N, C-alpha and C positions, 0 to 999 in steps of 0.2 A: 690678159697675161696669164701664163701658166704658173703653176707652183714652182716649176724649175726656174723660171725667169724672176719670180719674186724672192726666192731664197737669198741671192746675193744682196738684194736691196734691203731686205729685212735684217740680214746679218750686219750690214753697214750701219743701219739705224741703231741696232742694239749696241754695237761697238761705240758709237758716238755717245749714246746715252750713258753707257758705262763709264766712259772717260769723263763726262760732265759730272757724274755722281762722285767719282774719285776726286776730281778737282774741287768740288764743293766741300767734301769731307776734309781734304788737305787744307784748304783755306780756313775752314772753321777751326781746325786744330792749331794751325800756325798763328792765327789771330789771337786765340786764347793763350797760346804759349808765350806771346810777347807781352801779355798783360792786359789785353782788352777784355772787358767783362763779357761773359757768355752771350748776354742779350745783344750787346753791341756787335760782337763778332758775327752772330747769326743774322742780324739785320744787314750788316755790310755784305755778307755773302749773298743774301737774297737780292739786294740791290745790284751787286756785281753781276749776278746771273741775268738780270733784266737789261743791264747796260752793255754787257760784253758778249761777243760771240763765244762759242764753245772753245775755239782755238785760242782766243785771248785769255779765257779762264784757265785753260791748261798751261799756257805760257806763264801766267801769274802764279799758279800753283807751283810750277817748277821753280820759279824764282824765289818763292818764299822759303825754300829749304835753307837759303843763306841767312834768313832772319834769326835762326836759332843761335847764331854766332854773335849777335848784337849784344852790347853791354847793357842796354836799357830799352824800355819801351819806346822812348823818344828816338833813340838811335835806330831801332827797327822800323819805326814809321818813316823816318827820314830816308832809310834805305829803300823802303817800298816806293817812295815818291821818285826814286832815281832809276826805276826799271826802264829799260830801253823799249818801251811800248807806250807811245803817247795816249792811246785809247785807254790803256789800263791805268795810267797815272791820273788821267782826268776822272775816270770812273771811281778810283779809290778816293780821291779828294771829295767828289760829289757824294759818294756813299757815306763817307765818314761824317761829313757835315749833316747830311740828311738823317743819319741814324742817331747822332748826338743831339741835334736840335729838334728833331721831329718834323722838320719842314722838308718836303721833297723838292729837289732842284730839278 
């Protein structure tokens, strides 16, 4: 492959990597904002990155903007579990249990 052929491929890879990083930062900030301890929030984001595709992570990050309107941490978590993405709901539950209990599911 020539440099000319590689340029669009490398551009796409960098764009996807940038979106994944933005989703990670957004999720960490939102999880902390709803009252999760920083260590738990970071652990959950690490787990979610392993369990979800980049597209699912971005979907979840977009959805979390609604969480700031929640009245309590419990209401925010309940809202998270109602996202219209079954993979994300499963990953959130498994990540939460894993990070709080220390046992990987």
